[in-house]
C-alpha positions as CSV (number, residue, x, y, z in Angstrom):
1,X,68.4,117.5,272.8
2,X,67.8,114.0,271.5
3,X,69.8,111.3,273.3
4,X,71.5,110.0,270.2
5,X,72.7,113.6,269.5
6,X,74.1,113.9,273.0
7,X,75.9,110.6,272.6
8,X,77.3,111.7,269.2
9,X,78.5,115.0,270.8
10,X,80.3,113.2,273.6
11,X,82.0,111.0,271.0
12,X,83.1,114.0,268.9
13,X,84.3,115.7,272.1
14,X,86.4,112.6,273.1
15,X,88.1,112.6,269.7
16,X,88.6,116.4,269.6
17,X,90.1,116.2,273.1
18,X,92.6,113.5,272.0
19,X,93.7,115.7,269.1
20,X,93.8,118.9,271.2
21,X,95.9,117.2,273.8
22,X,98.5,116.3,271.2
23,X,98.7,120.0,270.4
24,X,98.4,121.7,273.7
25,X,99.5,119.0,276.2
26,X,97.5,120.6,279.0
27,X,93.8,119.8,279.6
28,X,93.5,123.1,281.6
29,X,94.8,125.3,278.9
30,X,92.1,127.8,277.6
31,X,92.5,126.5,274.0
32,X,92.1,122.9,275.0
33,X,89.0,123.8,277.0
34,X,87.6,125.7,274.1
35,X,88.0,122.8,271.8
36,X,86.2,120.5,274.2
37,X,83.4,123.0,274.7
38,X,82.9,123.6,271.0
39,X,82.9,119.8,270.3
40,X,80.3,119.2,273.0
41,X,78.1,122.0,271.7
42,X,78.6,121.5,268.0
43,X,75.1,120.0,267.5
44,X,73.4,122.2,270.0
45,X,70.8,123.5,267.4
46,X,70.3,120.1,265.7
47,X,67.1,119.0,267.6
48,X,65.5,122.4,267.0
49,X,66.3,122.3,263.3
50,X,65.0,118.7,262.9
51,X,61.7,119.9,264.4
52,X,61.6,123.4,262.9
53,X,64.0,123.6,260.0
54,X,67.1,125.7,259.6
55,X,70.8,125.3,259.6
56,X,71.8,123.8,263.0
57,X,75.4,125.0,263.0
58,X,74.4,128.6,262.5
59,X,71.6,128.5,265.0
60,X,73.7,126.7,267.6
61,X,76.5,129.2,267.1
62,X,74.1,132.1,267.5
63,X,72.7,130.6,270.7
64,X,76.2,130.1,272.1
65,X,77.2,133.7,271.3
66,X,74.0,135.0,272.9
67,X,74.5,133.0,276.1
68,X,78.3,133.0,276.5
69,X,79.3,136.2,274.7
70,X,82.4,134.2,273.6
71,X,82.9,134.8,269.9
72,X,85.7,132.1,269.7
73,X,83.4,129.4,271.2
74,X,80.5,130.4,269.0
75,X,82.7,130.3,265.9
76,X,83.8,126.8,266.9
77,X,80.2,125.7,267.0
78,X,79.2,127.5,263.8
79,X,82.1,126.2,261.8
80,X,82.5,122.7,263.3
81,X,81.2,121.1,260.1
82,X,83.4,123.1,257.7
83,X,85.6,120.9,255.6
84,X,89.2,121.7,254.8
85,X,90.2,121.5,251.1
86,X,92.7,118.6,251.4
87,X,94.7,119.8,248.3
88,X,95.1,123.3,249.8
89,X,95.9,121.9,253.3
90,X,98.8,119.8,252.1
């Protein structure tokens, strides 16, 4: 993984953890730990896709599923970039 992508993933994880802590209030809760893991892994496939083409979120999510067998974590990686329709959310 390229160094700037690692740095970006750490920054995203720090922000995601701040938000998750507001919700779960426990850094050891499984949901908090899942948010942190998904944030750290959200660009896992990016370097590969820069070099070979493809959709980095889908590739990273597939890798996470194959390695961890955790569908929740892989979905967090796959859908990290999905945007919420702000009109529907409020």
